[in-house]
Kinemage of the C-alpha trace (Angstrom):
@kinemage 1
@onewidth
@group {chain A} dominant
@subgroup {mainchain}
@vectorlist {calphas} color= white
{ca met a 1} P -6.531 -35.016 3.185
{ca glu a 2} L -7.164 -37.425 6.039
{ca ala a 3} L -10.443 -38.892 7.297
{ca gly a 4} L -12.275 -36.966 4.591
{ca phe a 5} L -11.121 -33.515 5.755
{ca glu a 6} L -8.906 -31.039 3.968
{ca ala a 7} L -6.963 -28.383 5.907
{ca leu a 8} L -6.811 -24.957 4.278
{ca glu a 9} L -4.491 -22.163 5.369
{ca ala a 10} L -4.943 -18.412 5.464
{ca ser a 11} L -2.297 -16.024 6.766
{ca asn a 12} L -4.803 -13.372 7.826
{ca ala a 13} L -8.528 -12.717 8.227
{ca asp a 14} L -8.932 -11.320 4.711
{ca glu a 15} L -7.550 -14.527 3.199
{ca ala a 16} L -9.782 -16.607 5.474
{ca ile a 17} L -12.867 -14.665 4.390
{ca ala a 18} L -11.903 -15.053 0.730
{ca leu a 19} L -11.665 -18.828 1.247
{ca leu a 20} L -15.057 -18.894 2.953
{ca glu a 21} L -16.579 -16.881 0.102
{ca ser a 22} L -15.144 -19.214 -2.534
{ca arg a 23} L -16.056 -22.554 -0.911
{ca ser a 24} L -19.254 -23.970 0.484
{ca asp a 25} L -17.694 -27.059 2.083
{ca ile a 26} L -15.942 -25.371 5.048
{ca lys a 27} L -17.411 -26.647 8.326
{ca leu a 28} L -14.832 -25.463 10.908
{ca val a 29} L -12.525 -22.459 11.238
{ca phe a 30} L -9.579 -22.608 13.647
{ca thr a 31} L -7.942 -19.223 14.227
{ca asp a 32} L -5.316 -17.615 16.378
{ca ile a 33} L -6.582 -14.591 18.278
{ca glu a 34} L -3.481 -12.555 17.484
{ca met a 35} L -3.118 -12.332 13.720
{ca pro a 36} L -1.999 -9.680 11.215
{ca gly a 37} L -4.323 -7.843 8.870
{ca thr a 38} L -7.511 -5.832 9.026
{ca met a 39} L -9.018 -7.829 11.901
{ca asp a 40} L -7.792 -10.107 14.672
{ca gly a 41} L -9.114 -13.585 15.398
{ca val a 42} L -11.842 -12.355 17.758
{ca lys a 43} L -13.282 -10.020 15.125
{ca leu a 44} L -12.968 -12.816 12.566
{ca thr a 45} L -15.034 -15.200 14.715
{ca his a 46} L -17.755 -12.564 15.087
{ca tyr a 47} L -17.729 -11.868 11.338
{ca ile a 48} L -17.996 -15.574 10.510
{ca arg a 49} L -20.725 -16.175 13.120
{ca asn a 50} L -22.822 -13.358 11.620
{ca arg a 51} L -22.272 -14.295 7.974
{ca trp a 52} L -22.014 -18.107 8.132
{ca pro a 53} L -23.788 -19.208 11.345
{ca pro a 54} L -23.455 -22.987 10.744
{ca ile a 55} L -19.634 -22.878 10.628
{ca lys a 56} L -18.042 -24.107 13.855
{ca leu a 57} L -15.390 -21.819 15.333
{ca met a 58} L -12.319 -22.550 17.417
{ca ala a 59} L -9.837 -19.905 18.566
{ca ala a 60} L -6.477 -20.280 20.271
{ca ser a 61} L -4.529 -17.746 22.293
{ca gly a 62} L -1.932 -17.440 24.982
{ca ala a 63} L -4.279 -15.096 26.876
{ca arg a 64} L -7.855 -15.268 28.165
{ca met a 65} L -10.412 -13.954 25.719
{ca gln a 66} L -14.078 -13.785 24.852
{ca val a 67} L -15.208 -15.042 21.445
{ca ala a 68} L -18.475 -15.118 19.535
{ca ala a 69} L -21.473 -17.021 20.915
{ca gly a 70} L -21.213 -20.695 20.037
{ca ala a 71} L -17.448 -20.512 19.496
{ca ser a 72} L -14.872 -22.355 21.564
{ca ala a 73} L -11.559 -20.964 22.743
{ca thr a 74} L -8.433 -22.933 23.596
{ca arg a 75} L -5.368 -21.579 25.360
{ca arg a 76} L -2.345 -22.370 23.231
{ca pro a 77} L 0.935 -23.453 24.814
{ca ser a 78} L 3.325 -20.558 25.520
């Protein structure tokens, strides 16, 4: 933990959702667009935006993409 923040890790969208359901202190979700599991990072940002609107979203990808309203997207280095 640094500067009062704790980084949590999820290997897929289902794990990320489980973390969000179990904690009320999550303020930001950073996701890769291409991830294994039942949904990719784009679908995850939409799911989070609909269920937890106050949570800030950031997505990274090697390709151009469109994410949920209010989310930011960053192109990751190749």
